[in-house]
KOLKETOR-605835 format. One line per 3 residues: number of its first residue (from 1); their letters; for each residue x, y, z of N, C-alpha, C. Coordinates in pm, whole numbers, padded with zeros to 5 digits. Example, Ala and Ser with C-alpha at 12.3 -4.5 7.8 and 13.67 -1.06 7.14 Angstrom:
<rs>
1 = as = 01319/-00569/00780/01230/-00450/00780/01320/-00330/00780 | 01285/-00225/00708/01367/-00106/00714/01290/00003/00787
</rs>
This chain:
<rs>
1 = mag = -00515/20297/-08097/-00498/20222/-08219/-00500/20072/-08183 | -00557/19992/-08271/-00573/19850/-08243/-00522/19766/-08359 | -00482/19644/-08328/-00449/19546/-08430/-00571/19459/-08455
4 = wlv = -00596/19428/-08580/-00714/19350/-08619/-00666/19213/-08665 | -00712/19108/-08598/-00675/18971/-08633/-00798/18898/-08683 | -00786/18831/-08796/-00895/18750/-08850/-00861/18604/-08823
7 = lrv = -00950/18534/-08756/-00927/18393/-08728/-00948/18313/-08856 | -00857/18223/-08886/-00864/18145/-09009/-00939/18015/-08988 | -01037/18018/-08902/-01121/17902/-08873/-01261/17936/-08920
10 = ysa = -01319/17847/-08999/-01458/17870/-09040/-01545/17858/-08917 | -01628/17957/-08896/-01718/17955/-08780/-01857/17995/-08825 | -01953/17962/-08744/-02092/17996/-08772/-02144/18083/-08658
13 = lda = -02240/18166/-08688/-02295/18256/-08586/-02360/18180/-08472 | -02404/18057/-08496/-02469/17982/-08388/-02371/17893/-08310 | -02242/17900/-08343/-02141/17825/-08267/-02125/17893/-08131
16 = vgl = -02130/17815/-08026/-02125/17870/-07891/-01987/17848/-07831 | -01925/17953/-07782/-01803/17941/-07705/-01673/17963/-07780 | -01674/17964/-07913/-01549/17979/-07987/-01482/18112/-07957
19 = taa = -01556/18221/-07970/-01498/18353/-07947/-01449/18366/-07804 | -01524/18314/-07708/-01483/18321/-07568/-01356/18242/-07544 | -01347/18124/-07601/-01228/18040/-07583/-01105/18107/-07642
22 = vaq = -01120/18165/-07759/-01007/18229/-07826/-00967/18358/-07752 | -01063/18434/-07705/-01033/18559/-07636/-00963/18536/-07503 | -00980/18419/-07445/-00913/18389/-07318/-00763/18376/-07333
25 = epa = -00717/18340/-07451/-00573/18319/-07471/-00495/18450/-07454 | -00527/18556/-07525/-00454/18682/-07501/-00483/18739/-07362 | -00604/18721/-07314/-00638/18773/-07180/-00551/18705/-07074
28 = gag = -00526/18576/-07090/-00442/18503/-06996/-00298/18552/-06997 | -00257/18617/-07105/-00122/18673/-07116/-00120/18821/-07080 | -00232/18870/-07025/-00237/19010/-06983/-00269/19109/-07093
31 = msc = -00318/19061/-07207/-00354/19150/-07318/-00504/19171/-07320 | -00544/19295/-07338/-00687/19317/-07357/-00723/19277/-07500 | -00845/19232/-07517/-00886/19177/-07646/-01037/19189/-07658
34 = dgv = -01083/19233/-07773/-01225/19236/-07803/-01252/19141/-07919 | -01347/19055/-07902/-01382/18959/-08006/-01512/18998/-08074 | -01517/18973/-08204/-01637/18999/-08283/-01665/18874/-08365
37 = agf = -01784/18820/-08351/-01824/18704/-08429/-01871/18750/-08565 | -01815/18692/-08669/-01855/18725/-08805/-01935/18610/-08866 | -01982/18630/-08987/-02065/18530/-09053/-01985/18403/-09082
40 = hhd = -01862/18418/-09135/-01779/18302/-09166/-01651/18297/-09083 | -01603/18410/-09037/-01479/18415/-08960/-01497/18512/-08845 | -01432/18480/-08733/-01436/18570/-08618/-01315/18661/-08623
43 = hlf = -01324/18770/-08549/-01219/18871/-08550/-01183/18908/-08407 | -01056/18939/-08385/-01010/18987/-08256/-00941/19122/-08276 | -00966/19211/-08184/-00897/19338/-08182/-00814/19343/-08055
46 = vsy = -00685/19368/-08072/-00592/19377/-07959/-00522/19512/-07969 | -00456/19551/-07861/-00382/19677/-07866/-00276/19667/-07976 | -00245/19780/-08034/-00148/19781/-08143/-00015/19720/-08100
49 = eat = 00024/19747/-07976/00150/19694/-07924/00150/19541/-07917 | 00033/19481/-07902/00021/19335/-07890/00001/19266/-08025 | -00003/19343/-08133/-00034/19287/-08265/00062/19176/-08305
52 = hra = 00189/19186/-08269/00286/19084/-08309/00285/18964/-08215 | 00249/18984/-08090/00252/18874/-07993/00124/18790/-07996 | 00011/18851/-08022/-00117/18781/-08018/-00124/18663/-08116
55 = pel = -00078/18677/-08241/-00084/18560/-08330/-00004/18441/-08278 | 00109/18467/-08214/00189/18357/-08157/00107/18282/-08051 | 00036/18356/-07967/-00046/18293/-07864/-00158/18210/-07927
58 = leg = -00220/18265/-08030/-00331/18194/-08094/-00282/18071/-08171 | -00163/18079/-08228/-00107/17962/-08295/-00078/17851/-08193 | -00034/17891/-08074/-00013/17793/-07967/-00144/17726/-07928
61 = lsr = -00250/17805/-07917/-00382/17750/-07887/-00425/17652/-07997 | -00401/17690/-08121/-00438/17604/-08234/-00363/17470/-08228 | -00233/17475/-08197/-00155/17351/-08188/-00205/17263/-08075
64 = rca = -00239/17322/-07959/-00289/17244/-07846/-00424/17179/-07881 | -00509/17254/-07949/-00640/17199/-07987/-00624/17087/-08089 | -00533/17102/-08184/-00510/16998/-08283/-00456/16872/-08217
67 = adv = -00371/16888/-08117/-00317/16772/-08045/-00427/16701/-07967 | -00522/16777/-07914/-00634/16716/-07841/-00723/16634/-07932 | -00736/16675/-08057/-00822/16605/-08153/-00754/16480/-08205
70 = a = -00623/16488/-08221/-00547/16376/-08280/-00542/16255/-08190
</rs>
């Protein structure tokens, strides 16, 4: 069984590296993760047990990226 996470970032199919960058965050925490690029939003599938922890990791990534832009 897997948890399905929808990224709330508008993305395009020709954007390079977004899915890879996002998938590295749970992988770095020892979670397996499969990414799927969608037309407007990307999706991540993580183990069901990681469903509650993965969003926290991705929110941390989002905060770090926002700080880099600011």
